Jmol script that loads the backbone (N, CA, C; Angstrom):
load data "model"
ATOM      1  N   PRO A   1      90.843  77.702  70.571  1.00  0.00           N
ATOM      2  CA  PRO A   1      90.205  78.190  71.850  1.00  0.00           C
ATOM      3  C   PRO A   1      90.264  79.615  71.803  1.00  0.00           C
ATOM      4  N   GLY A   2      89.592  80.309  72.576  1.00  0.00           N
ATOM      5  CA  GLY A   2      89.601  81.812  72.624  1.00  0.00           C
ATOM      6  C   GLY A   2      90.579  82.322  73.740  1.00  0.00           C
ATOM      7  N   THR A   3      90.660  83.531  73.963  1.00  0.00           N
ATOM      8  CA  THR A   3      91.500  84.261  75.009  1.00  0.00           C
ATOM      9  C   THR A   3      90.873  83.850  76.421  1.00  0.00           C
ATOM     10  N   LEU A   4      91.737  83.443  77.227  1.00  0.00           N
ATOM     11  CA  LEU A   4      91.261  83.156  78.589  1.00  0.00           C
ATOM     12  C   LEU A   4      91.569  84.328  79.550  1.00  0.00           C
ATOM     13  N   PHE A   5      92.878  85.019  79.332  1.00  0.00           N
ATOM     14  CA  PHE A   5      93.191  86.205  80.261  1.00  0.00           C
ATOM     15  C   PHE A   5      94.032  86.952  79.312  1.00  0.00           C
ATOM     16  N   SER A   6      94.062  88.075  79.609  1.00  0.00           N
ATOM     17  CA  SER A   6      94.963  89.025  78.988  1.00  0.00           C
ATOM     18  C   SER A   6      95.282  90.285  79.795  1.00  0.00           C
ATOM     19  N   CYS A   7      96.492  90.555  79.879  1.00  0.00           N
ATOM     20  CA  CYS A   7      96.903  91.853  80.620  1.00  0.00           C
ATOM     21  C   CYS A   7      98.391  92.241  80.048  1.00  0.00           C
ATOM     22  N   ALA A   8      98.838  93.441  80.152  1.00  0.00           N
ATOM     23  CA  ALA A   8      99.982  93.921  79.754  1.00  0.00           C
ATOM     24  C   ALA A   8     101.225  93.268  80.543  1.00  0.00           C
ATOM     25  N   CYS A   9     102.324  92.972  79.894  1.00  0.00           N
ATOM     26  CA  CYS A   9     103.449  92.388  80.375  1.00  0.00           C
ATOM     27  C   CYS A   9     103.876  93.207  81.752  1.00  0.00           C
ATOM     28  N   ARG A  10     103.880  94.495  81.580  1.00  0.00           N
ATOM     29  CA  ARG A  10     104.211  95.376  82.728  1.00  0.00           C
ATOM     30  C   ARG A  10     103.397  95.344  83.874  1.00  0.00           C
ATOM     31  N   ASP A  11     102.156  94.693  83.824  1.00  0.00           N
ATOM     32  CA  ASP A  11     101.113  94.563  84.811  1.00  0.00           C
ATOM     33  C   ASP A  11     101.448  93.286  85.518  1.00  0.00           C
ATOM     34  N   VAL A  12     102.258  92.358  85.191  1.00  0.00           N
ATOM     35  CA  VAL A  12     102.461  91.178  85.917  1.00  0.00           C
ATOM     36  C   VAL A  12     103.358  91.428  87.077  1.00  0.00           C
ATOM     37  N   LEU A  13     102.880  91.277  88.411  1.00  0.00           N
ATOM     38  CA  LEU A  13     103.738  91.314  89.594  1.00  0.00           C
ATOM     39  C   LEU A  13     104.358  90.157  89.833  1.00  0.00           C
ATOM     40  N   GLY A  14     103.904  89.073  89.672  1.00  0.00           N
ATOM     41  CA  GLY A  14     104.689  87.723  90.109  1.00  0.00           C
ATOM     42  C   GLY A  14     103.760  86.486  89.820  1.00  0.00           C
ATOM     43  N   TRP A  15     104.265  85.409  90.259  1.00  0.00           N
ATOM     44  CA  TRP A  15     103.432  84.272  90.001  1.00  0.00           C
ATOM     45  C   TRP A  15     104.022  83.179  91.098  1.00  0.00           C
ATOM     46  N   GLY A  16     103.053  82.126  91.203  1.00  0.00           N
ATOM     47  CA  GLY A  16     103.393  81.109  92.172  1.00  0.00           C
ATOM     48  C   GLY A  16     102.694  79.858  91.477  1.00  0.00           C
ATOM     49  N   PHE A  17     103.539  78.770  91.633  1.00  0.00           N
ATOM     50  CA  PHE A  17     103.217  77.495  91.043  1.00  0.00           C
ATOM     51  C   PHE A  17     103.327  76.395  92.212  1.00  0.00           C
ATOM     52  N   SER A  18     102.353  75.459  92.262  1.00  0.00           N
ATOM     53  CA  SER A  18     102.213  74.322  93.049  1.00  0.00           C
ATOM     54  C   SER A  18     101.278  73.399  92.647  1.00  0.00           C
ATOM     55  N   GLU A  19     101.671  72.179  92.560  1.00  0.00           N
ATOM     56  CA  GLU A  19     100.779  71.014  92.288  1.00  0.00           C
ATOM     57  C   GLU A  19      99.805  71.259  91.053  1.00  0.00           C
ATOM     58  N   GLY A  20     100.501  71.618  89.923  1.00  0.00           N
ATOM     59  CA  GLY A  20      99.690  71.737  88.610  1.00  0.00           C
ATOM     60  C   GLY A  20      98.807  73.047  88.664  1.00  0.00           C
ATOM     61  N   ARG A  21      98.964  74.044  89.592  1.00  0.00           N
ATOM     62  CA  ARG A  21      98.297  75.231  89.561  1.00  0.00           C
ATOM     63  C   ARG A  21      99.187  76.467  89.507  1.00  0.00           C
ATOM     64  N   LEU A  22      99.019  77.365  88.617  1.00  0.00           N
ATOM     65  CA  LEU A  22      99.652  78.534  88.447  1.00  0.00           C
ATOM     66  C   LEU A  22      98.839  79.717  88.905  1.00  0.00           C
ATOM     67  N   GLU A  23      99.442  80.576  89.644  1.00  0.00           N
ATOM     68  CA  GLU A  23      98.702  81.773  90.161  1.00  0.00           C
ATOM     69  C   GLU A  23      99.537  82.867  89.626  1.00  0.00           C
ATOM     70  N   ILE A  24      98.800  83.710  88.892  1.00  0.00           N
ATOM     71  CA  ILE A  24      99.483  84.980  88.260  1.00  0.00           C
ATOM     72  C   ILE A  24      98.932  86.236  88.950  1.00  0.00           C
ATOM     73  N   PHE A  25      99.822  86.954  89.503  1.00  0.00           N
ATOM     74  CA  PHE A  25      99.428  88.244  90.384  1.00  0.00           C
ATOM     75  C   PHE A  25      99.752  89.415  89.544  1.00  0.00           C
ATOM     76  N   HIS A  26      98.647  90.299  89.400  1.00  0.00           N
ATOM     77  CA  HIS A  26      98.777  91.435  88.342  1.00  0.00           C
ATOM     78  C   HIS A  26      98.070  92.488  88.785  1.00  0.00           C
ATOM     79  N   GLY A  27      98.252  93.712  88.188  1.00  0.00           N
ATOM     80  CA  GLY A  27      97.593  94.850  88.420  1.00  0.00           C
ATOM     81  C   GLY A  27      97.830  95.345  89.804  1.00  0.00           C
ATOM     82  N   ALA A  28      96.758  95.600  90.512  1.00  0.00           N
ATOM     83  CA  ALA A  28      96.909  96.295  91.818  1.00  0.00           C
ATOM     84  C   ALA A  28      96.618  94.991  92.907  1.00  0.00           C
ATOM     85  N   GLY A  29      97.326  94.026  92.605  1.00  0.00           N
ATOM     86  CA  GLY A  29      97.385  92.764  93.600  1.00  0.00           C
ATOM     87  C   GLY A  29      96.230  91.718  93.279  1.00  0.00           C
ATOM     88  N   GLU A  30      95.671  92.003  92.043  1.00  0.00           N
ATOM     89  CA  GLU A  30      94.601  90.952  91.625  1.00  0.00           C
ATOM     90  C   GLU A  30      95.453  89.603  91.328  1.00  0.00           C
ATOM     91  N   TRP A  31      94.622  88.508  91.205  1.00  0.00           N
ATOM     92  CA  TRP A  31      95.219  87.230  90.862  1.00  0.00           C
ATOM     93  C   TRP A  31      94.378  86.382  90.085  1.00  0.00           C
ATOM     94  N   LEU A  32      94.918  85.540  89.395  1.00  0.00           N
ATOM     95  CA  LEU A  32      94.166  84.523  88.598  1.00  0.00           C
ATOM     96  C   LEU A  32      94.732  83.141  88.836  1.00  0.00           C
ATOM     97  N   GLY A  33      93.964  82.081  89.008  1.00  0.00           N
ATOM     98  CA  GLY A  33      94.411  80.802  89.245  1.00  0.00           C
ATOM     99  C   GLY A  33      94.170  80.011  87.961  1.00  0.00           C
ATOM    100  N   LEU A  34      95.232  79.130  87.384  1.00  0.00           N
ATOM    101  CA  LEU A  34      94.969  78.349  86.254  1.00  0.00           C
ATOM    102  C   LEU A  34      95.513  77.036  86.720  1.00  0.00           C
ATOM    103  N   ARG A  35      94.907  75.888  86.209  1.00  0.00           N
ATOM    104  CA  ARG A  35      95.415  74.718  86.247  1.00  0.00           C
ATOM    105  C   ARG A  35      95.968  74.388  84.940  1.00  0.00           C
ATOM    106  N   LEU A  36      97.262  74.034  84.819  1.00  0.00           N
ATOM    107  CA  LEU A  36      98.206  73.768  83.691  1.00  0.00           C
ATOM    108  C   LEU A  36      98.080  72.228  83.411  1.00  0.00           C
ATOM    109  N   PRO A  37      98.253  71.890  82.089  1.00  0.00           N
ATOM    110  CA  PRO A  37      98.493  70.510  81.566  1.00  0.00           C
ATOM    111  C   PRO A  37      99.736  69.986  82.336  1.00  0.00           C
ATOM    112  N   HIS A  38      99.874  68.646  82.524  1.00  0.00           N
ATOM    113  CA  HIS A  38     101.226  68.197  83.110  1.00  0.00           C
ATOM    114  C   HIS A  38     102.404  68.543  82.306  1.00  0.00           C
ATOM    115  N   GLY A  39     103.421  69.132  82.949  1.00  0.00           N
ATOM    116  CA  GLY A  39     104.608  69.361  82.321  1.00  0.00           C
ATOM    117  C   GLY A  39     104.640  70.737  81.552  1.00  0.00           C
ATOM    118  N   ALA A  40     103.609  71.529  81.644  1.00  0.00           N
ATOM    119  CA  ALA A  40     103.635  72.762  80.938  1.00  0.00           C
ATOM    120  C   ALA A  40     104.226  73.984  81.715  1.00  0.00           C
ATOM    121  N   ALA A  41     104.194  73.768  83.039  1.00  0.00           N
ATOM    122  CA  ALA A  41     104.637  74.837  84.077  1.00  0.00           C
ATOM    123  C   ALA A  41     105.916  75.413  83.753  1.00  0.00           C
ATOM    124  N   PRO A  42     107.106  74.766  83.453  1.00  0.00           N
ATOM    125  CA  PRO A  42     108.354  75.122  83.148  1.00  0.00           C
ATOM    126  C   PRO A  42     108.407  76.036  81.958  1.00  0.00           C
ATOM    127  N   GLN A  43     107.596  75.741  80.924  1.00  0.00           N
ATOM    128  CA  GLN A  43     107.589  76.692  79.740  1.00  0.00           C
ATOM    129  C   GLN A  43     106.818  77.943  80.055  1.00  0.00           C
ATOM    130  N   VAL A  44     105.682  77.897  80.846  1.00  0.00           N
ATOM    131  CA  VAL A  44     105.017  79.167  81.079  1.00  0.00           C
ATOM    132  C   VAL A  44     105.825  80.037  82.021  1.00  0.00           C
ATOM    133  N   VAL A  45     106.393  79.457  82.930  1.00  0.00           N
ATOM    134  CA  VAL A  45     107.423  80.200  83.830  1.00  0.00           C
ATOM    135  C   VAL A  45     108.505  80.916  83.160  1.00  0.00           C
ATOM    136  N   ALA A  46     109.027  80.027  82.247  1.00  0.00           N
ATOM    137  CA  ALA A  46     110.233  80.651  81.392  1.00  0.00           C
ATOM    138  C   ALA A  46     109.783  81.770  80.676  1.00  0.00           C
ATOM    139  N   ARG A  47     108.513  81.685  80.054  1.00  0.00           N
ATOM    140  CA  ARG A  47     107.977  82.792  79.256  1.00  0.00           C
ATOM    141  C   ARG A  47     107.769  84.134  80.120  1.00  0.00           C
ATOM    142  N   LEU A  48     107.065  83.865  81.413  1.00  0.00           N
ATOM    143  CA  LEU A  48     106.770  84.942  82.301  1.00  0.00           C
ATOM    144  C   LEU A  48     108.157  85.689  82.783  1.00  0.00           C
ATOM    145  N   GLN A  49     109.228  84.930  82.905  1.00  0.00           N
ATOM    146  CA  GLN A  49     110.437  85.459  83.435  1.00  0.00           C
ATOM    147  C   GLN A  49     111.004  86.223  82.105  1.00  0.00           C
ATOM    148  N   ALA A  50     110.810  85.878  81.018  1.00  0.00           N
ATOM    149  CA  ALA A  50     111.420  86.573  79.732  1.00  0.00           C
ATOM    150  C   ALA A  50     110.763  87.872  79.539  1.00  0.00           C
ATOM    151  N   VAL A  51     109.472  87.903  79.639  1.00  0.00           N
ATOM    152  CA  VAL A  51     108.770  88.945  79.049  1.00  0.00           C
ATOM    153  C   VAL A  51     108.066  90.033  80.168  1.00  0.00           C
ATOM    154  N   THR A  52     108.204  89.750  81.471  1.00  0.00           N
ATOM    155  CA  THR A  52     107.659  90.527  82.500  1.00  0.00           C
ATOM    156  C   THR A  52     108.717  90.950  83.560  1.00  0.00           C
ATOM    157  N   ARG A  53     108.314  91.958  84.402  1.00  0.00           N
ATOM    158  CA  ARG A  53     109.123  92.272  85.317  1.00  0.00           C
ATOM    159  C   ARG A  53     108.919  91.663  86.469  1.00  0.00           C
ATOM    160  N   GLY A  54     107.982  90.668  86.633  1.00  0.00           N
ATOM    161  CA  GLY A  54     107.583  89.999  87.800  1.00  0.00           C
ATOM    162  C   GLY A  54     108.556  88.851  88.226  1.00  0.00           C
ATOM    163  N   CYS A  55     108.247  88.373  89.393  1.00  0.00           N
ATOM    164  CA  CYS A  55     109.185  87.277  89.812  1.00  0.00           C
ATOM    165  C   CYS A  55     108.248  86.265  90.540  1.00  0.00           C
ATOM    166  N   GLU A  56     108.854  85.189  90.932  1.00  0.00           N
ATOM    167  CA  GLU A  56     108.224  84.068  91.642  1.00  0.00           C
ATOM    168  C   GLU A  56     107.805  84.625  93.032  1.00  0.00           C
ATOM    169  N   ALA A  57     106.512  84.361  93.287  1.00  0.00           N
ATOM    170  CA  ALA A  57     106.041  84.881  94.661  1.00  0.00           C
ATOM    171  C   ALA A  57     106.324  83.947  95.785  1.00  0.00           C
ATOM    172  N   GLN A  58     106.511  84.504  96.900  1.00  0.00           N
ATOM    173  CA  GLN A  58     106.752  83.852  98.061  1.00  0.00           C
ATOM    174  C   GLN A  58     105.748  83.969  99.057  1.00  0.00           C
ATOM    175  N   GLU A  59     105.297  83.068  99.821  1.00  0.00           N
ATOM    176  CA  GLU A  59     104.175  83.177 100.799  1.00  0.00           C
ATOM    177  C   GLU A  59     104.976  83.286 102.013  1.00  0.00           C
ATOM    178  N   LEU A  60     104.560  84.253 102.970  1.00  0.00           N
ATOM    179  CA  LEU A  60     105.055  84.535 104.093  1.00  0.00           C
ATOM    180  C   LEU A  60     104.137  84.616 105.207  1.00  0.00           C
ATOM    181  N   ALA A  61     104.207  83.913 106.318  1.00  0.00           N
ATOM    182  CA  ALA A  61     103.130  84.079 107.435  1.00  0.00           C
ATOM    183  C   ALA A  61     103.884  85.065 108.361  1.00  0.00           C
ATOM    184  N   LEU A  62     103.195  86.306 108.305  1.00  0.00           N
ATOM    185  CA  LEU A  62     103.637  87.322 109.279  1.00  0.00           C
ATOM    186  C   LEU A  62     102.708  87.554 110.276  1.00  0.00           C
ATOM    187  N   PRO A  63     103.141  87.462 111.466  1.00  0.00           N
ATOM    188  CA  PRO A  63     102.317  87.710 112.713  1.00  0.00           C
ATOM    189  C   PRO A  63     102.218  89.383 112.873  1.00  0.00           C
ATOM    190  N   ARG A  64     101.266  89.961 113.408  1.00  0.00           N
ATOM    191  CA  ARG A  64     101.148  91.343 113.582  1.00  0.00           C
ATOM    192  C   ARG A  64     102.063  91.686 115.006  1.00  0.00           C
ATOM    193  N   GLY A  65     102.721  92.749 114.676  1.00  0.00           N
ATOM    194  CA  GLY A  65     103.407  93.385 115.881  1.00  0.00           C
ATOM    195  C   GLY A  65     102.638  94.149 116.889  1.00  0.00           C
ATOM    196  N   ALA A  66     103.230  94.919 117.615  1.00  0.00           N
ATOM    197  CA  ALA A  66     102.749  95.794 118.627  1.00  0.00           C
ATOM    198  C   ALA A  66     101.606  96.755 117.959  1.00  0.00           C
ATOM    199  N   GLY A  67     100.480  96.714 118.511  1.00  0.00           N
ATOM    200  CA  GLY A  67      99.384  97.750 117.984  1.00  0.00           C
ATOM    201  C   GLY A  67      98.735  97.074 116.673  1.00  0.00           C
ATOM    202  N   GLY A  68      98.929  95.740 116.351  1.00  0.00           N
ATOM    203  CA  GLY A  68      98.427  95.139 115.241  1.00  0.00           C
ATOM    204  C   GLY A  68      98.908  95.499 114.040  1.00  0.00           C
ATOM    205  N   ARG A  69     100.281  96.044 113.974  1.00  0.00           N
ATOM    206  CA  ARG A  69     100.716  96.547 112.698  1.00  0.00           C
ATOM    207  C   ARG A  69     101.633  95.253 112.135  1.00  0.00           C
ATOM    208  N   ARG A  70     101.449  95.361 110.825  1.00  0.00           N
ATOM    209  CA  ARG A  70     102.284  94.081 109.946  1.00  0.00           C
ATOM    210  C   ARG A  70     103.695  94.474 109.817  1.00  0.00           C
ATOM    211  N   GLY A  71     104.278  95.799 109.926  1.00  0.00           N
ATOM    212  CA  GLY A  71     105.584  96.104 109.789  1.00  0.00           C
ATOM    213  C   GLY A  71     106.162  96.401 108.383  1.00  0.00           C
ATOM    214  N   PHE A  72     105.076  96.635 107.408  1.00  0.00           N
ATOM    215  CA  PHE A  72     105.513  96.998 106.058  1.00  0.00           C
ATOM    216  C   PHE A  72     104.183  97.695 105.620  1.00  0.00           C
ATOM    217  N   ARG A  73     104.627  98.567 104.429  1.00  0.00           N
ATOM    218  CA  ARG A  73     103.683  99.316 103.567  1.00  0.00           C
ATOM    219  C   ARG A  73     103.595  98.749 102.149  1.00  0.00           C
ATOM    220  N   VAL A  74     102.636  98.901 101.578  1.00  0.00           N
ATOM    221  CA  VAL A  74     102.358  98.434 100.196  1.00  0.00           C
ATOM    222  C   VAL A  74     101.632  99.620  99.377  1.00  0.00           C
ATOM    223  N   ASP A  75     102.205  99.782  98.194  1.00  0.00           N
ATOM    224  CA  ASP A  75     101.574 100.865  97.374  1.00  0.00           C
ATOM    225  C   ASP A  75     100.312 100.315  96.728  1.00  0.00           C
ATOM    226  N   PRO A  76      99.595 101.058  95.913  1.00  0.00           N
ATOM    227  CA  PRO A  76      98.292 100.566  95.257  1.00  0.00           C
ATOM    228  C   PRO A  76      98.507  99.506  94.304  1.00  0.00           C
ATOM    229  N   SER A  77      99.828  99.410  93.706  1.00  0.00           N
ATOM    230  CA  SER A  77      99.969  98.333  92.726  1.00  0.00           C
ATOM    231  C   SER A  77     100.429  97.103  93.416  1.00  0.00           C
ATOM    232  N   GLY A  78     100.601  97.011  94.876  1.00  0.00           N
ATOM    233  CA  GLY A  78     100.859  95.784  95.357  1.00  0.00           C
ATOM    234  C   GLY A  78     102.351  95.553  95.620  1.00  0.00           C
ATOM    235  N   VAL A  79     103.141  96.552  95.415  1.00  0.00           N
ATOM    236  CA  VAL A  79     104.498  96.433  95.733  1.00  0.00           C
ATOM    237  C   VAL A  79     105.012  97.042  96.966  1.00  0.00           C
ATOM    238  N   VAL A  80     105.872  96.363  97.765  1.00  0.00           N
ATOM    239  CA  VAL A  80     106.196  96.796  99.058  1.00  0.00           C
ATOM    240  C   VAL A  80     107.025  97.882  98.983  1.00  0.00           C
ATOM    241  N   THR A  81     106.602  99.009  99.766  1.00  0.00           N
ATOM    242  CA  THR A  81     107.358 100.401  99.739  1.00  0.00           C
ATOM    243  C   THR A  81     108.304 100.652 100.937  1.00  0.00           C
ATOM    244  N   ALA A  82     107.900 100.060 102.119  1.00  0.00           N
ATOM    245  CA  ALA A  82     108.794 100.302 103.280  1.00  0.00           C
ATOM    246  C   ALA A  82     108.499  98.975 104.044  1.00  0.00           C
ATOM    247  N   VAL A  83     109.562  98.595 105.007  1.00  0.00           N
ATOM    248  CA  VAL A  83     109.634  97.554 105.817  1.00  0.00           C
ATOM    249  C   VAL A  83     110.269  98.159 107.203  1.00  0.00           C
ATOM    250  N   THR A  84     109.588  97.975 108.095  1.00  0.00           N
ATOM    251  CA  THR A  84     109.958  98.469 109.445  1.00  0.00           C
ATOM    252  C   THR A  84     111.236  97.728 109.946  1.00  0.00           C
ATOM    253  N   ARG A  85     112.287  98.418 110.460  1.00  0.00           N
ATOM    254  CA  ARG A  85     113.418  97.747 110.928  1.00  0.00           C
ATOM    255  C   ARG A  85     113.117  96.911 112.255  1.00  0.00           C
ATOM    256  N   PHE A  86     113.641  95.589 112.382  1.00  0.00           N
ATOM    257  CA  PHE A  86     113.492  94.582 113.327  1.00  0.00           C
ATOM    258  C   PHE A  86     111.970  94.191 113.496  1.00  0.00           C
ATOM    259  N   SER A  87     111.074  94.301 112.599  1.00  0.00           N
ATOM    260  CA  SER A  87     109.750  93.786 112.412  1.00  0.00           C
ATOM    261  C   SER A  87     109.806  92.420 112.225  1.00  0.00           C
ATOM    262  N   PHE A  88     108.600  91.683 112.379  1.00  0.00           N
ATOM    263  CA  PHE A  88     108.639  90.350 111.661  1.00  0.00           C
ATOM    264  C   PHE A  88     108.802  90.199 110.355  1.00  0.00           C
ATOM    265  N   ALA A  89     108.202  91.260 109.515  1.00  0.00           N
ATOM    266  CA  ALA A  89     108.405  91.263 108.282  1.00  0.00           C
ATOM    267  C   ALA A  89     109.715  91.290 107.748  1.00  0.00           C
ATOM    268  N   GLU A  90     110.516  92.156 108.331  1.00  0.00           N
ATOM    269  CA  GLU A  90     111.951  92.206 108.024  1.00  0.00           C
ATOM    270  C   GLU A  90     112.680  90.884 108.344  1.00  0.00           C
ATOM    271  N   THR A  91     112.448  90.364 109.457  1.00  0.00           N
ATOM    272  CA  THR A  91     112.961  89.121 109.921  1.00  0.00           C
ATOM    273  C   THR A  91     112.571  87.900 108.968  1.00  0.00           C
ATOM    274  N   ALA A  92     111.518  87.963 108.432  1.00  0.00           N
ATOM    275  CA  ALA A  92     111.164  86.905 107.515  1.00  0.00           C
ATOM    276  C   ALA A  92     111.699  87.141 106.092  1.00  0.00           C
ATOM    277  N   GLY A  93     112.349  88.268 105.868  1.00  0.00           N
ATOM    278  CA  GLY A  93     113.069  88.518 104.610  1.00  0.00           C
ATOM    279  C   GLY A  93     112.437  89.436 103.642  1.00  0.00           C
ATOM    280  N   LEU A  94     111.283  90.034 104.093  1.00  0.00           N
ATOM    281  CA  LEU A  94     110.539  90.872 103.164  1.00  0.00           C
ATOM    282  C   LEU A  94     111.349  92.228 102.947  1.00  0.00           C
ATOM    283  N   ARG A  95     111.427  92.641 101.814  1.00  0.00           N
ATOM    284  CA  ARG A  95     112.342  93.860 101.334  1.00  0.00           C
ATOM    285  C   ARG A  95     111.371  94.863 100.517  1.00  0.00           C
ATOM    286  N   PRO A  96     111.613  96.252 100.621  1.00  0.00           N
ATOM    287  CA  PRO A  96     111.095  97.134  99.604  1.00  0.00           C
ATOM    288  C   PRO A  96     111.318  96.527  98.284  1.00  0.00           C
ATOM    289  N   GLY A  97     110.278  96.716  97.450  1.00  0.00           N
ATOM    290  CA  GLY A  97     110.319  96.313  95.946  1.00  0.00           C
ATOM    291  C   GLY A  97     109.803  94.904  95.813  1.00  0.00           C
ATOM    292  N   ALA A  98     109.509  94.154  96.844  1.00  0.00           N
ATOM    293  CA  ALA A  98     108.928  92.948  96.728  1.00  0.00           C
ATOM    294  C   ALA A  98     107.318  92.934  96.135  1.00  0.00           C
TER     295      ALA A  98
END
end "model"
wireframe off; spacefill off
backbone 0.3
color backbone group
């Protein structure tokens, strides 16, 4: 088989896995969803941990605060740069660098 997806290891922001599906977040917040064969996820995740600076993604449901603000800022690459003190984002555990 040919190459399905290719990006530099430094461009991988994170990944999420559930029910046989792996989502890889890369670049400026783009993502790719893959369905993996049964039992392949631990090997793929171990490889991602070994060769990228990314980490397992967490999904947070964050309501908007006063004025419709989310309580955090993100740079063009998708990394959180600032979290407002006492915001819903901070309370949920979001931190700069995520």
